[in-house]
C-alpha positions as CSV (number, residue, x, y, z in Angstrom):
1,X,-30.6,-7.6,2.4
2,X,-27.6,-8.6,0.4
3,X,-27.2,-5.1,-1.0
4,X,-27.3,-3.5,2.4
5,X,-24.6,-6.0,3.8
6,X,-22.3,-5.3,0.7
7,X,-22.8,-1.7,1.1
8,X,-21.8,-1.8,4.9
9,X,-18.6,-3.9,4.1
10,X,-17.6,-1.4,1.4
11,X,-18.1,1.5,3.8
12,X,-16.1,-0.1,6.4
13,X,-13.3,-0.8,3.9
14,X,-13.3,2.9,2.7
15,X,-13.2,4.2,6.2
16,X,-10.3,1.9,7.4
17,X,-8.1,2.6,4.3
18,X,-8.9,6.3,4.0
19,X,-6.8,9.1,5.3
20,X,-8.2,10.5,8.6
21,X,-8.6,14.2,8.5
22,X,-7.1,16.2,11.4
23,X,-5.2,13.3,13.0
24,X,-1.7,12.6,13.0
25,X,-0.8,9.2,11.5
26,X,1.5,7.2,13.8
27,X,3.9,4.5,12.8
28,X,2.6,1.0,13.5
29,X,3.4,0.2,17.3
30,X,3.5,-3.5,16.4
31,X,7.2,-4.6,17.0
32,X,6.5,-8.3,16.4
33,X,8.3,-8.1,13.0
34,X,11.5,-6.1,13.4
35,X,13.0,-4.9,10.1
36,X,16.7,-4.8,9.7
37,X,18.2,-1.7,8.2
38,X,19.3,-3.6,5.1
39,X,16.0,-5.2,4.6
40,X,14.9,-6.0,1.0
41,X,11.7,-4.6,-0.5
42,X,9.8,-7.8,0.0
43,X,10.8,-7.8,3.9
44,X,9.7,-4.2,4.2
45,X,6.4,-5.0,2.6
46,X,5.7,-8.0,4.8
47,X,6.6,-6.0,8.0
48,X,4.1,-3.2,7.0
49,X,0.4,-3.0,6.6
50,X,0.5,-3.3,2.9
51,X,-1.0,-6.9,2.7
52,X,-4.1,-5.5,4.3
53,X,-5.1,-3.9,1.0
54,X,-2.7,-5.5,-1.4
55,X,-2.0,-9.1,-2.7
56,X,0.8,-10.2,-4.9
57,X,-1.5,-11.6,-7.7
58,X,-5.1,-10.8,-7.0
59,X,-6.9,-7.4,-6.6
60,X,-8.4,-7.1,-3.1
61,X,-9.0,-3.7,-1.8
62,X,-6.2,-2.2,-3.8
63,X,-4.5,-3.4,-7.0
64,X,-2.3,-6.6,-6.9
65,X,1.5,-6.1,-7.2
66,X,1.3,-7.8,-10.4
67,X,-1.3,-5.3,-11.7
68,X,1.0,-2.5,-10.6
69,X,4.0,-4.1,-12.3
70,X,2.2,-4.4,-15.6
71,X,1.1,-0.7,-15.5
72,X,4.4,0.9,-14.3
73,X,8.2,0.6,-15.1
74,X,11.4,1.4,-13.5
75,X,11.1,5.1,-14.7
76,X,8.1,5.4,-12.2
77,X,10.1,4.3,-9.1
78,X,10.4,7.9,-7.7
79,X,6.6,8.7,-8.2
80,X,5.4,5.4,-6.9
81,X,7.7,5.7,-3.7
82,X,6.2,9.2,-3.1
83,X,2.7,7.6,-3.4
84,X,3.6,5.1,-0.7
85,X,4.7,7.9,1.6
86,X,2.2,10.5,0.8
87,X,-0.9,8.2,-0.2
88,X,-3.0,8.7,-3.2
89,X,-6.3,8.1,-4.9
90,X,-8.1,7.9,-8.3
91,X,-5.6,5.8,-10.2
92,X,-7.1,2.4,-9.2
93,X,-10.7,3.4,-8.2
94,X,-12.3,5.5,-5.5
95,X,-10.7,3.9,-2.4
96,X,-7.7,6.0,-1.4
97,X,-4.6,4.6,-0.2
98,X,-3.5,5.9,3.1
99,X,-0.2,7.8,3.6
100,X,2.7,6.1,5.3
101,X,4.9,9.0,6.4
102,X,7.0,6.7,8.6
103,X,8.4,4.9,5.6
104,X,11.7,6.4,4.4
105,X,12.2,7.5,0.9
106,X,15.0,4.7,0.5
107,X,12.8,2.1,1.8
108,X,9.8,3.1,-0.2
109,X,11.9,2.7,-3.2
110,X,12.9,-0.7,-2.3
111,X,9.4,-1.7,-1.9
112,X,8.5,-0.4,-5.4
113,X,11.5,-2.2,-6.9
114,X,10.1,-5.4,-5.4
115,X,6.7,-4.8,-6.6
116,X,7.9,-3.9,-10.1
117,X,9.9,-7.1,-10.2
118,X,6.5,-9.0,-10.1
119,X,6.2,-8.3,-13.7
120,X,8.8,-10.7,-14.6
């Protein structure tokens, strides 16, 4: 019974965080948290859906920001910003990160810079 329950939970998480084939990904229609154009990386993350799968210090569905900061450096900002926009899988396990095409390259870089600052 416990194994069946856990399998169901994992299946739901994979489905909810995976890229949906043949469907257009829309920016969040939630306007409850407006983000100014000069927003910091932290502000951009807090206004996005990042916290649904990531946490500052503990692994949840995806790696924690601290784990990411320990694995990558400032030379990886461009690559990580692209992963935010395009999505990715395989680096941190089998659960893919959904793409976020509504995030600009500039904003994605700010988000990555904030995440990498968690190393300090």
